[in-house]
C-alpha positions in Angstrom: -20.2 -30.8 9.6 -21.9 -33.3 11.8 -25.3 -32.2 10.4 -24.3 -32.3 6.7 -25.0 -35.7 5.0 -22.4 -34.9 2.3 -19.7 -34.8 4.9 -18.6 -38.4 5.1 -15.8 -37.9 7.6 -14.0 -35.1 9.4 -11.4 -34.7 12.1 -9.7 -31.9 13.9 -5.9 -31.5 14.0 -5.4 -35.2 12.9 -3.1 -34.4 10.0 0.4 -33.4 10.9 2.7 -32.0 8.2 6.4 -31.4 8.6 7.7 -28.0 7.5 10.9 -26.0 7.9 10.4 -22.6 9.7 12.0 -19.7 7.8 12.6 -18.0 11.1 14.8 -20.6 12.9 15.4 -22.9 9.9 14.4 -26.0 11.9 11.9 -28.7 11.2 8.5 -28.3 12.9 5.1 -30.0 12.8 2.0 -28.3 11.4 -1.3 -29.5 12.9 -3.8 -28.6 10.2 -7.1 -27.5 11.7 -9.4 -30.0 9.8 -9.4 -32.9 7.5 -12.7 -33.4 5.7 -14.0 -36.0 3.2 -17.0 -34.7 1.3 -19.3 -36.4 -1.3 -19.8 -33.9 -4.1 -22.2 -35.4 -6.6 -20.7 -38.7 -7.6 -17.2 -37.7 -6.5 -15.5 -38.1 -3.1 -13.2 -35.1 -2.3 -10.6 -34.8 0.4 -9.8 -31.4 1.9 -7.3 -30.0 4.5 -8.7 -26.8 5.9 -7.0 -24.1 7.9 -9.2 -21.5 9.6 -7.6 -18.1 10.2 -8.7 -14.5 10.7 -8.5 -12.7 7.3 -6.0 -10.2 8.6 -3.5 -13.1 9.3 -3.6 -14.2 5.6 -2.3 -10.8 4.5 1.3 -9.5 4.5 1.8 -7.3 7.5 1.8 -3.6 6.8 3.8 -0.8 8.4 0.9 1.7 8.6 0.0 3.3 11.9 2.0 3.6 15.0 3.1 -0.1 15.4 6.1 -0.8 17.5 9.1 -2.3 15.7 8.7 -5.4 17.9 5.1 -5.8 16.8 6.1 -5.6 13.1 8.9 -8.1 13.6 6.5 -10.5 15.3 3.7 -10.1 12.7 6.2 -10.7 9.8 7.7 -13.8 11.5 4.2 -15.2 12.1 3.2 -14.5 8.5 6.4 -16.1 7.1 5.9 -19.2 9.2 2.2 -19.4 8.1 3.4 -19.2 4.4 5.9 -22.1 5.0 3.1 -24.2 6.7 0.7 -23.5 3.9 3.3 -24.3 1.2 4.0 -27.6 2.9 0.3 -28.4 3.2 -0.3 -27.6 -0.5 2.6 -29.9 -1.5 1.3 -32.7 0.8 -2.2 -32.3 -0.7 -0.8 -32.3 -4.2 0.9 -35.7 -3.6 -2.3 -37.2 -2.1 -4.8 -35.7 -4.6 -6.3 -33.6 -1.8 -7.1 -29.8 -1.8 -5.8 -27.3 0.8 -8.2 -24.5 1.8 -7.7 -21.5 4.0 -11.0 -20.2 5.3 -11.5 -16.9 7.0 -14.5 -15.0 8.4 -15.1 -13.9 4.8 -15.9 -17.5 3.7 -17.6 -18.8 6.8 -21.3 -18.0 7.6 -21.9 -15.8 10.6 
């Protein structure tokens, strides 16, 4: 981002969004990976970006020989991520920003 002239500003983990965990039903703080301000033509756009491995963006499956404890952990992590992302989307909607989740499928190698 430092080398792209269209990136006007960026920061790492500078935006903190409150969310309620579906696991413990308590309030927590979500530190979004990046906040980016980009010039796109004549427009200035604001983005919150979360970077995750693609497999962590999918609902866990029960295939293979996974232990029950592994399945419970994966499901809890997935549910927490969904709550974080919903809170981020709602925060962005109020501010006129866009929330993106990027995985290795979107990022250049």
